[in-house]
Structure formats: structure tokens, C-alpha cells
C-alpha positions as CSV (number, residue, x, y, z in Angstrom):
1,M,46.9,84.4,100.1
2,N,45.2,87.7,102.1
3,K,48.7,89.0,103.1
4,Y,49.9,88.6,99.6
5,L,46.9,90.5,98.0
6,L,47.6,93.1,100.9
7,A,51.2,93.6,100.6
8,G,50.4,93.5,96.5
9,A,48.1,96.2,97.3
10,I,50.6,98.3,99.5
11,A,53.1,97.9,96.6
12,I,50.9,99.1,93.9
13,L,50.1,102.2,96.8
14,A,53.7,103.0,97.1
15,I,54.4,103.4,93.2
16,A,51.4,104.8,92.7
17,G,52.8,108.0,95.3
18,G,56.0,107.9,94.0
19,W,54.6,108.1,90.6
20,W,52.8,111.1,92.0
21,Y,55.2,112.8,93.9
22,L,58.0,112.6,90.9
23,N,55.5,114.4,89.0
24,Q,54.3,117.0,91.1
25,S,57.9,118.0,92.3
26,N,59.0,117.9,88.2
27,T,56.2,120.5,87.7
28,T,57.1,122.5,90.7
29,Q,60.7,122.7,89.4
30,Q,59.5,124.2,86.2
31,T,61.3,127.4,85.4
32,T,59.7,129.8,82.9
33,H,61.9,131.9,80.7
34,V,61.5,135.5,81.2
35,Q,61.9,137.9,78.2
36,P,64.3,141.0,78.8
37,S,62.8,144.0,78.6
38,K,65.3,145.8,76.6
39,S,66.6,144.4,73.0
40,G,70.1,143.5,72.5
41,W,69.7,142.4,76.5
42,T,70.1,139.4,78.4
43,I,68.9,137.9,82.2
44,T,71.1,136.6,84.6
45,T,69.7,134.5,87.2
46,N,71.7,133.9,90.8
47,Q,69.9,131.8,92.7
48,Q,72.1,131.5,95.6
49,L,71.1,135.5,96.2
50,G,67.6,134.7,94.9
51,I,67.7,137.7,92.2
52,R,67.3,138.1,88.5
53,F,68.6,141.5,86.8
54,E,69.2,142.0,83.0
55,H,72.2,143.6,81.2
56,P,73.3,143.7,77.8
57,V,73.7,140.8,75.8
58,D,77.6,141.6,75.0
59,A,78.4,142.5,78.7
60,L,81.1,140.1,80.8
61,V,79.3,139.7,84.1
62,S,81.8,138.3,86.9
63,S,81.1,136.0,89.5
64,M,79.5,137.2,92.5
65,A,82.0,138.3,95.4
66,Q,81.0,138.9,98.9
67,R,82.5,141.8,101.2
68,Q,82.0,143.9,104.3
69,T,80.7,147.4,104.2
70,S,82.8,149.6,106.6
71,D,79.4,148.9,109.4
72,G,80.1,145.3,109.1
73,T,77.1,144.1,106.5
74,T,78.0,141.4,104.4
75,I,77.1,142.2,100.6
76,N,77.9,141.1,97.4
77,E,79.4,142.5,94.6
78,L,79.0,141.9,91.2
79,I,80.7,143.8,88.1
80,V,79.3,144.1,84.6
81,T,81.2,144.8,82.0
82,P,79.5,146.1,78.6
83,V,82.1,146.0,75.7
84,G,83.9,149.2,75.5
85,M,82.8,150.8,78.8
86,D,84.4,150.8,82.1
87,P,82.9,148.2,84.7
88,I,79.6,148.8,86.6
89,R,79.6,147.2,90.2
90,V,76.3,146.6,91.8
91,H,76.2,145.4,95.2
92,F,72.8,143.5,96.9
93,F,72.2,142.2,99.6
94,T,69.9,140.9,102.2
95,T,69.7,141.0,106.2
96,S,67.6,140.9,108.8
97,A,68.4,144.2,110.0
98,S,65.1,146.7,110.0
99,L,63.9,149.0,106.9
100,D,65.3,151.8,108.9
101,Q,68.7,150.5,109.8
102,A,69.3,148.7,106.5
103,K,68.5,152.6,105.0
104,N,71.8,153.6,106.7
105,I,74.5,151.0,105.3
106,Q,77.3,152.5,104.3
107,I,78.5,150.4,101.4
108,Y,81.6,152.7,100.9
109,G,82.9,154.3,103.8
110,F,82.9,157.5,102.7
111,T,83.0,160.4,104.5
112,Q,83.1,163.5,102.1
113,V,79.4,163.4,101.6
114,K,77.8,166.9,101.7
115,N,73.8,165.5,102.0
116,S,71.9,162.1,102.0
117,E,67.7,163.0,100.9
118,F,65.7,159.8,101.1
119,T,63.1,158.7,98.7
120,S,60.6,156.7,97.9
121,A,61.2,153.6,95.8
122,T,60.4,150.0,95.0
123,I,62.5,146.8,94.6
124,D,60.3,144.4,91.6
125,G,56.9,146.3,93.0
126,H,58.1,146.5,96.9
127,A,57.5,149.6,98.2
128,G,61.0,151.0,99.6
129,T,63.1,153.5,100.4
130,R,66.5,155.3,98.0
131,R,69.4,157.0,100.0
132,I,71.0,159.3,97.6
133,D,74.5,160.4,99.2
134,H,75.7,163.6,97.3
135,Y,79.4,164.3,97.7
136,L,81.5,167.1,98.6
137,N,84.1,167.0,96.4
138,N,82.2,166.1,92.8
139,D,78.6,165.7,91.4
140,C,78.7,162.2,92.1
141,T,76.1,160.0,94.2
142,N,76.2,157.0,96.1
143,E,72.5,155.3,95.5
144,L,71.3,152.5,97.9
145,T,67.1,151.2,97.3
146,V,66.2,148.8,100.1
147,A,62.6,147.2,100.6
148,E,61.0,145.1,103.0
149,I,59.6,141.8,101.7
150,N,58.5,139.0,104.5
151,A,60.7,140.2,107.4
152,L,63.6,140.4,105.0
153,V,64.9,143.3,103.7
154,Y,66.2,144.0,100.3
155,G,69.0,145.9,98.9
156,F,70.8,147.3,95.9
157,H,73.5,149.9,95.4
158,I,74.9,151.6,92.9
159,V,77.3,154.9,91.9
160,Q,76.5,157.4,89.4
161,C,78.5,160.2,88.1
162,P,77.7,162.2,85.1
163,T,81.5,163.1,84.3
164,L,80.7,159.6,82.9
165,P,81.0,158.9,79.1
166,Q,77.0,159.2,78.0
167,G,74.5,156.9,78.4
168,Y,76.8,155.3,81.2
169,D,74.5,156.2,84.5
170,Q,71.5,155.2,82.5
171,L,73.0,151.8,82.1
172,R,73.5,151.3,85.9
173,K,70.4,152.5,86.4
174,D,68.7,150.5,84.2
175,I,70.7,147.4,85.6
176,A,69.9,148.5,88.8
177,N,66.3,148.8,87.9
178,S,65.4,145.6,86.5
179,L,66.5,143.6,89.7
180,E,63.6,140.9,90.8
181,L,63.5,138.7,93.3
182,L,63.0,135.1,93.0
């Protein structure tokens, strides 16, 4: 009789432990809905990259494509195409390279850079560095922002060009600046 009582007690404990574990798992996996900061915008989350960013609600968002930079870093390219505008290419990456190495990643292999300037920047509230490359033949800039978080460097890249239609560069900046890490 004691043998059956012990087996029954073990079964009850196993069931109670399983119920507790499932309830804890469900609680920790719940996600909270985040409101976009701008009216008429929505949020896209990419769990694989561990990022979230905002964009106009009527924009088409491509699937993520990977490619290698001219210096061998794997980056992820996402194309956001607002209605009536040219595509906006935004690049995201993570790397185990040092912050000093990452701030010099060449997203495009352009050699026509007049000069580069480095400024302070943030990614999702984390201090980082922004490299702005100014080109010889036009007023466009190549902007790469990197920040180190928990021994990984996160980065994003956009091209700014004042010859584009009014509002286009601001739209690119708003998309890039809305980047949040999950």
C-alpha cells in the first residue's frame, strides 16, 4: 500500500510541476504590442535578427536578404518602398568584431569618398558611433551607425541624398532611428 501511495504522490507532483512549468513558459513568451511613434506608421519585427523598426503603414517591406560587404561582413538588406517613392534600402547587421573594426565596415565598396567623419550616436538607447562618408561627385552621404551591446556590435546603414524628393531622406532617417533591439 505504501508503494502505491508513493507512486500516487510522485504522479501528483509531476502533474503539478508540469502545470506550473507550462504556465511559466506561457507567461514569459507573451509579447506586448508596441505602438508606433508616428501616426500612419506600423512596426515590423524580425525575430531572426532580433530587431524591430517602424515604417509607413502603406509601404511594402521586402523579406530580408543577406549579402557580403566588400570587406566580407555578412549584412541583412531590407527594402522598404513607400507608396509613390523609390525603394529605401536599410542594412542591419550584428558582428562579433570590435566596435573599432565595425565602424569601418564598407557596406558598399565605394572608393570615391571625399572624407569621413565620426560622431556619437545611439542604437535603441545604447551609445555608439556614426560614420558619415561624404562623396567626391555628389552631395550624398553613406551613414553607418554601430553600438556594442553584450559583446556584440549591432549596426545599421542608410544612404542620405539631398537630391532625392523632399521628405525622402527624413523618411530614411526615421526608419533607421526607430531601430529597437529585441
